The first five atom37 places (N, CA, C, CB, O) and aatype in JSON, in Angstrom:
{
  "aatype": [12, 10, 2, 10, 7, 19, 7, 0, 18, 1, 16, 6, 6, 10, 5, 14, 18, 19, 10, 2, 19, 19, 11, 11, 0, 6, 2, 10, 12, 10, 6, 11, 7, 6, 2, 2, 6, 18, 10, 14, 9, 6, 7, 10, 16, 16, 13, 2, 11, 0, 16, 0, 6, 10, 10, 10, 7, 0, 7, 2, 10, 19, 9, 11, 5, 7, 10, 13, 10, 18, 5, 19, 9, 2, 2, 12, 6],
  "atom_mask": [
    [1, 1, 1, 1, 1],
    [1, 1, 1, 1, 1],
    [1, 1, 1, 1, 1],
    [1, 1, 1, 1, 1],
    [1, 1, 1, 0, 1],
    [1, 1, 1, 1, 1],
    [1, 1, 1, 0, 1],
    [1, 1, 1, 1, 1],
    [1, 1, 1, 1, 1],
    [1, 1, 1, 1, 1],
    [1, 1, 1, 1, 1],
    [1, 1, 1, 1, 1],
    [1, 1, 1, 1, 1],
    [1, 1, 1, 1, 1],
    [1, 1, 1, 1, 1],
    [1, 1, 1, 1, 1],
    [1, 1, 1, 1, 1],
    [1, 1, 1, 1, 1],
    [1, 1, 1, 1, 1],
    [1, 1, 1, 1, 1],
    [1, 1, 1, 1, 1],
    [1, 1, 1, 1, 1],
    [1, 1, 1, 1, 1],
    [1, 1, 1, 1, 1],
    [1, 1, 1, 1, 1],
    [1, 1, 1, 1, 1],
    [1, 1, 1, 1, 1],
    [1, 1, 1, 1, 1],
    [1, 1, 1, 1, 1],
    [1, 1, 1, 1, 1],
    [1, 1, 1, 1, 1],
    [1, 1, 1, 1, 1],
    [1, 1, 1, 0, 1],
    [1, 1, 1, 1, 1],
    [1, 1, 1, 1, 1],
    [1, 1, 1, 1, 1],
    [1, 1, 1, 1, 1],
    [1, 1, 1, 1, 1],
    [1, 1, 1, 1, 1],
    [1, 1, 1, 1, 1],
    [1, 1, 1, 1, 1],
    [1, 1, 1, 1, 1],
    [1, 1, 1, 0, 1],
    [1, 1, 1, 1, 1],
    [1, 1, 1, 1, 1],
    [1, 1, 1, 1, 1],
    [1, 1, 1, 1, 1],
    [1, 1, 1, 1, 1],
    [1, 1, 1, 1, 1],
    [1, 1, 1, 1, 1],
    [1, 1, 1, 1, 1],
    [1, 1, 1, 1, 1],
    [1, 1, 1, 1, 1],
    [1, 1, 1, 1, 1],
    [1, 1, 1, 1, 1],
    [1, 1, 1, 1, 1],
    [1, 1, 1, 0, 1],
    [1, 1, 1, 1, 1],
    [1, 1, 1, 0, 1],
    [1, 1, 1, 1, 1],
    [1, 1, 1, 1, 1],
    [1, 1, 1, 1, 1],
    [1, 1, 1, 1, 1],
    [1, 1, 1, 1, 1],
    [1, 1, 1, 1, 1],
    [1, 1, 1, 0, 1],
    [1, 1, 1, 1, 1],
    [1, 1, 1, 1, 1],
    [1, 1, 1, 1, 1],
    [1, 1, 1, 1, 1],
    [1, 1, 1, 1, 1],
    [1, 1, 1, 1, 1],
    [1, 1, 1, 1, 1],
    [1, 1, 1, 1, 1],
    [1, 1, 1, 1, 1],
    [1, 1, 1, 1, 1],
    [1, 1, 1, 1, 1]
  ],
  "atom_positions": [
    [[104.66, 102.96, 111.59], [104.18, 104.14, 110.9], [105.29, 105.2, 110.89], [102.89, 104.69, 111.58], [106.02, 105.35, 111.86]],
    [[105.4, 105.91, 109.78], [106.38, 106.98, 109.64], [105.68, 108.32, 109.57], [107.27, 106.76, 108.4], [104.63, 108.46, 108.94]],
    [[106.27, 109.31, 110.21], [105.84, 110.68, 110.04], [106.68, 111.24, 108.91], [105.99, 111.53, 111.37], [107.89, 111.4, 109.06]],
    [[106.06, 111.55, 107.78], [106.79, 112.03, 106.61], [106.78, 113.56, 106.55], [106.19, 111.45, 105.33], [106.58, 114.14, 105.49]],
    [[106.99, 114.19, 107.68], [107.03, 115.65, 107.75], [108.2, 116.21, 106.97], [0.0, 0.0, 0.0], [109.03, 115.47, 106.44]],
    [[108.25, 117.52, 106.91], [109.24, 118.22, 106.1], [110.66, 117.88, 106.53], [109.02, 119.72, 106.18], [111.05, 118.11, 107.68]],
    [[111.44, 117.32, 105.61], [112.86, 117.15, 105.79], [113.33, 116.04, 106.71], [0.0, 0.0, 0.0], [114.54, 115.86, 106.85]],
    [[112.42, 115.29, 107.34], [112.88, 114.25, 108.27], [111.88, 113.11, 108.32], [113.1, 114.83, 109.68], [110.68, 113.3, 108.2]],
    [[112.41, 111.92, 108.51], [111.58, 110.75, 108.73], [111.72, 110.37, 110.19], [111.99, 109.56, 107.79], [112.84, 110.21, 110.69]],
    [[110.6, 110.22, 110.88], [110.61, 109.88, 112.3], [109.55, 108.83, 112.58], [110.38, 111.14, 113.18], [108.53, 108.74, 111.9]],
    [[109.82, 108.02, 113.61], [108.86, 107.01, 114.03], [107.79, 107.68, 114.89], [109.56, 105.87, 114.82], [107.85, 108.87, 115.16]],
    [[106.79, 106.89, 115.3], [105.76, 107.42, 116.19], [106.35, 107.89, 117.51], [104.68, 106.37, 116.44], [105.79, 108.75, 118.18]],
    [[107.49, 107.31, 117.87], [108.18, 107.71, 119.1], [109.11, 108.9, 118.87], [108.99, 106.53, 119.66], [109.88, 109.28, 119.75]],
    [[109.02, 109.5, 117.68], [109.82, 110.66, 117.27], [111.31, 110.38, 117.18], [109.59, 111.78, 118.24], [112.13, 111.29, 117.28]],
    [[111.67, 109.12, 116.98], [113.06, 108.74, 116.78], [113.39, 108.84, 115.29], [113.33, 107.31, 117.32], [112.55, 108.54, 114.45]],
    [[114.61, 109.25, 114.96], [115.01, 109.32, 113.54], [114.9, 107.94, 112.89], [116.45, 109.86, 113.4], [115.21, 106.93, 113.51]],
    [[114.45, 107.92, 111.64], [114.33, 106.67, 110.9], [115.04, 106.85, 109.56], [112.82, 106.26, 110.7], [114.69, 107.75, 108.78]],
    [[116.01, 106.01, 109.29], [116.75, 106.07, 108.04], [116.21, 104.98, 107.12], [118.3, 105.89, 108.27], [116.21, 103.81, 107.47]],
    [[115.75, 105.38, 105.94], [115.2, 104.43, 104.97], [116.27, 103.45, 104.53], [114.61, 105.17, 103.76], [117.45, 103.81, 104.43]],
    [[115.86, 102.2, 104.25], [116.82, 101.18, 103.82], [117.57, 101.6, 102.56], [116.09, 99.86, 103.56], [118.77, 101.33, 102.45]],
    [[116.9, 102.24, 101.63], [117.56, 102.67, 100.4], [118.65, 103.7, 100.69], [116.54, 103.25, 99.42], [119.67, 103.73, 100.01]],
    [[118.44, 104.53, 101.7], [119.45, 105.51, 102.08], [120.66, 104.81, 102.7], [118.87, 106.54, 103.08], [121.8, 105.16, 102.41]],
    [[120.41, 103.81, 103.53], [121.5, 103.03, 104.13], [122.33, 102.35, 103.04], [120.95, 101.98, 105.11], [123.56, 102.34, 103.11]],
    [[121.65, 101.78, 102.03], [122.36, 101.11, 100.93], [123.2, 102.11, 100.14], [121.36, 100.41, 99.99], [124.34, 101.83, 99.79]],
    [[122.63, 103.28, 99.87], [123.36, 104.31, 99.12], [124.58, 104.78, 99.91], [122.44, 105.52, 98.81], [125.65, 104.97, 99.33]],
    [[124.43, 104.96, 101.22], [125.57, 105.37, 102.05], [126.67, 104.31, 102.02], [125.12, 105.62, 103.5], [127.85, 104.64, 101.92]],
    [[126.28, 103.03, 102.11], [127.27, 101.95, 102.05], [128.0, 101.91, 100.72], [126.59, 100.6, 102.31], [129.21, 101.71, 100.68]],
    [[127.27, 102.12, 99.61], [127.9, 102.15, 98.29], [128.9, 103.29, 98.19], [126.84, 102.29, 97.19], [129.99, 103.12, 97.64]],
    [[128.54, 104.44, 98.73], [129.45, 105.58, 98.71], [130.71, 105.3, 99.51], [128.74, 106.83, 99.26], [131.81, 105.61, 99.07]],
    [[130.54, 104.7, 100.69], [131.7, 104.38, 101.52], [132.61, 103.37, 100.85], [131.25, 103.85, 102.88], [133.83, 103.48, 100.92]],
    [[132.01, 102.37, 100.17], [132.8, 101.36, 99.46], [133.64, 102.0, 98.36], [131.88, 100.29, 98.86], [134.75, 101.54, 98.08]],
    [[133.12, 103.05, 97.74], [133.84, 103.75, 96.67], [134.81, 104.8, 97.21], [132.84, 104.4, 95.71], [135.52, 105.45, 96.44]],
    [[134.83, 104.97, 98.53], [135.71, 105.97, 99.12], [135.15, 107.37, 99.05], [0.0, 0.0, 0.0], [135.88, 108.35, 99.24]],
    [[133.86, 107.49, 98.79], [133.22, 108.8, 98.72], [132.67, 109.17, 100.09], [132.09, 108.81, 97.66], [132.59, 108.33, 100.99]],
    [[132.29, 110.42, 100.24], [131.67, 110.85, 101.48], [130.4, 111.63, 101.15], [132.65, 111.71, 102.34], [130.06, 111.82, 99.98]],
    [[129.71, 112.08, 102.17], [128.48, 112.85, 101.93], [128.63, 114.29, 102.41], [127.29, 112.19, 102.62], [127.68, 114.9, 102.9]],
    [[129.83, 114.82, 102.25], [130.07, 116.22, 102.61], [129.39, 117.14, 101.59], [131.6, 116.51, 102.66], [129.1, 116.74, 100.46]],
    [[129.13, 118.36, 102.02], [128.57, 119.34, 101.1], [129.59, 119.67, 100.02], [128.15, 120.62, 101.86], [130.8, 119.61, 100.25]],
    [[129.09, 120.02, 98.85], [129.96, 120.46, 97.77], [130.56, 121.82, 98.11], [129.2, 120.52, 96.42], [130.01, 122.54, 98.94]],
    [[131.67, 122.17, 97.47], [132.22, 123.52, 97.69], [131.24, 124.57, 97.15], [133.6, 123.66, 96.99], [130.3, 124.24, 96.43]],
    [[131.46, 125.81, 97.51], [130.54, 126.89, 97.16], [130.3, 127.0, 95.66], [131.08, 128.21, 97.68], [129.22, 127.4, 95.23]],
    [[131.3, 126.65, 94.84], [131.14, 126.75, 93.38], [130.4, 125.55, 92.78], [132.5, 126.87, 92.72], [130.14, 125.53, 91.58]],
    [[130.05, 124.57, 93.59], [129.32, 123.41, 93.1], [130.24, 122.36, 92.52], [0.0, 0.0, 0.0], [131.45, 122.41, 92.73]],
    [[129.67, 121.42, 91.8], [130.42, 120.33, 91.18], [130.77, 120.74, 89.75], [129.6, 119.0, 91.2], [129.88, 120.84, 88.9]],
    [[132.03, 120.97, 89.48], [132.49, 121.52, 88.21], [132.03, 120.69, 87.02], [134.0, 121.62, 88.21], [131.56, 121.25, 86.03]],
    [[132.17, 119.38, 87.1], [131.77, 118.53, 85.96], [130.27, 118.61, 85.7], [132.18, 117.08, 86.22], [129.85, 118.6, 84.55]],
    [[129.47, 118.7, 86.76], [128.03, 118.84, 86.61], [127.69, 120.18, 85.97], [127.32, 118.7, 87.96], [126.87, 120.26, 85.06]],
    [[128.32, 121.25, 86.46], [128.07, 122.58, 85.92], [128.39, 122.64, 84.43], [128.91, 123.63, 86.66], [127.6, 123.18, 83.64]],
    [[129.53, 122.08, 84.04], [129.95, 122.12, 82.64], [128.99, 121.32, 81.76], [131.38, 121.57, 82.49], [128.58, 121.78, 80.7]],
    [[128.63, 120.12, 82.2], [127.72, 119.28, 81.42], [126.35, 119.94, 81.28], [127.58, 117.9, 82.07], [125.73, 119.87, 80.22]],
    [[125.87, 120.56, 82.34], [124.57, 121.23, 82.3], [124.61, 122.42, 81.35], [124.15, 121.69, 83.7], [123.69, 122.62, 80.55]],
    [[125.67, 123.21, 81.43], [125.8, 124.37, 80.54], [125.86, 123.93, 79.08], [127.05, 125.18, 80.89], [125.25, 124.55, 78.21]],
    [[126.6, 122.85, 78.8], [126.69, 122.35, 77.43], [125.33, 121.86, 76.94], [127.72, 121.22, 77.33], [124.99, 122.04, 75.78]],
    [[124.57, 121.24, 77.82], [123.24, 120.77, 77.45], [122.31, 121.95, 77.15], [122.65, 119.9, 78.57], [121.56, 121.92, 76.18]],
    [[122.37, 122.97, 77.99], [121.46, 124.11, 77.84], [121.88, 125.09, 76.75], [121.36, 124.84, 79.13], [121.03, 125.6, 76.01]],
    [[123.18, 125.35, 76.64], [123.66, 126.4, 75.74], [124.31, 125.88, 74.47], [124.64, 127.26, 76.46], [124.46, 126.62, 73.49]],
    [[124.71, 124.61, 74.48], [125.45, 124.04, 73.36], [126.93, 124.06, 73.67], [0.0, 0.0, 0.0], [127.45, 125.05, 74.19]],
    [[127.62, 122.98, 73.35], [129.04, 122.82, 73.73], [129.93, 123.91, 73.14], [129.54, 121.46, 73.28], [130.95, 124.24, 73.74]],
    [[129.57, 124.47, 72.0], [130.42, 125.48, 71.36], [130.12, 126.9, 71.8], [0.0, 0.0, 0.0], [130.71, 127.83, 71.25]],
    [[129.23, 127.09, 72.74], [128.84, 128.43, 73.16], [130.02, 129.2, 73.74], [127.71, 128.34, 74.19], [130.84, 128.65, 74.48]],
    [[130.1, 130.48, 73.41], [131.2, 131.34, 73.85], [131.29, 131.42, 75.38], [131.02, 132.75, 73.27], [132.38, 131.45, 75.94]],
    [[130.15, 131.46, 76.04], [130.13, 131.51, 77.51], [130.9, 130.33, 78.09], [128.68, 131.53, 78.04], [131.67, 130.48, 79.04]],
    [[130.68, 129.15, 77.53], [131.35, 127.95, 78.02], [132.82, 127.97, 77.64], [130.68, 126.69, 77.45], [133.68, 127.68, 78.48]],
    [[133.12, 128.31, 76.4], [134.51, 128.3, 75.94], [135.39, 129.22, 76.77], [134.59, 128.71, 74.47], [136.55, 128.9, 77.06]],
    [[134.86, 130.36, 77.16], [135.64, 131.33, 77.92], [135.46, 131.18, 79.44], [135.27, 132.73, 77.5], [136.07, 131.91, 80.22]],
    [[134.61, 130.25, 79.84], [134.39, 130.04, 81.27], [133.84, 131.27, 81.97], [0.0, 0.0, 0.0], [134.22, 131.56, 83.11]],
    [[132.95, 131.98, 81.3], [132.49, 133.26, 81.82], [131.52, 133.16, 82.98], [131.85, 134.02, 80.73], [131.61, 133.95, 83.93]],
    [[130.59, 132.19, 82.94], [129.55, 132.22, 83.95], [128.9, 130.86, 84.12], [128.51, 133.26, 83.61], [128.12, 130.43, 83.26]],
    [[129.2, 130.19, 85.2], [128.52, 128.95, 85.56], [128.38, 128.9, 87.07], [129.28, 127.7, 85.03], [129.33, 129.19, 87.79]],
    [[127.2, 128.55, 87.55], [127.06, 128.34, 88.98], [125.95, 127.34, 89.24], [126.77, 129.67, 89.71], [125.1, 127.08, 88.39]],
    [[125.97, 126.8, 90.44], [125.02, 125.78, 90.83], [124.44, 126.18, 92.18], [125.69, 124.36, 90.89], [125.18, 126.59, 93.08]],
    [[123.13, 126.07, 92.33], [122.52, 126.41, 93.61], [121.64, 125.26, 94.08], [121.69, 127.7, 93.49], [121.12, 124.48, 93.29]],
    [[121.51, 125.18, 95.37], [120.61, 124.21, 95.98], [119.57, 125.01, 96.73], [121.37, 123.2, 96.93], [119.91, 125.96, 97.45]],
    [[118.32, 124.64, 96.58], [117.24, 125.36, 97.22], [116.48, 124.41, 98.12], [116.31, 126.02, 96.18], [116.05, 123.34, 97.68]],
    [[116.32, 124.78, 99.37], [115.55, 123.98, 100.31], [114.51, 124.87, 100.95], [116.47, 123.32, 101.38], [114.78, 125.56, 101.94]],
    [[113.33, 124.86, 100.39], [112.25, 125.69, 100.92], [111.46, 124.89, 101.95], [111.31, 126.2, 99.77], [110.8, 123.91, 101.61]],
    [[111.53, 125.31, 103.17], [110.76, 124.63, 104.22], [109.71, 125.54, 104.76], [111.67, 124.14, 105.35], [108.96, 125.16, 105.65]]
  ]
}
């Protein structure tokens, strides 16, 4: 049985439990030479640009001049 409480998976003995899919994803990342470090404060540049182009349109002046893009992560517990 798993305790699916906020932000953590634990066994009945309160030991950390890592889901198999998470283990597989971590292994794939390691094979590619990636890590699971936090992104820099400005976020992932390619993600920010693609999102802005999707929301505002690729030709938007804000994007062309690089005026305003940011990425936030929210963890409400």
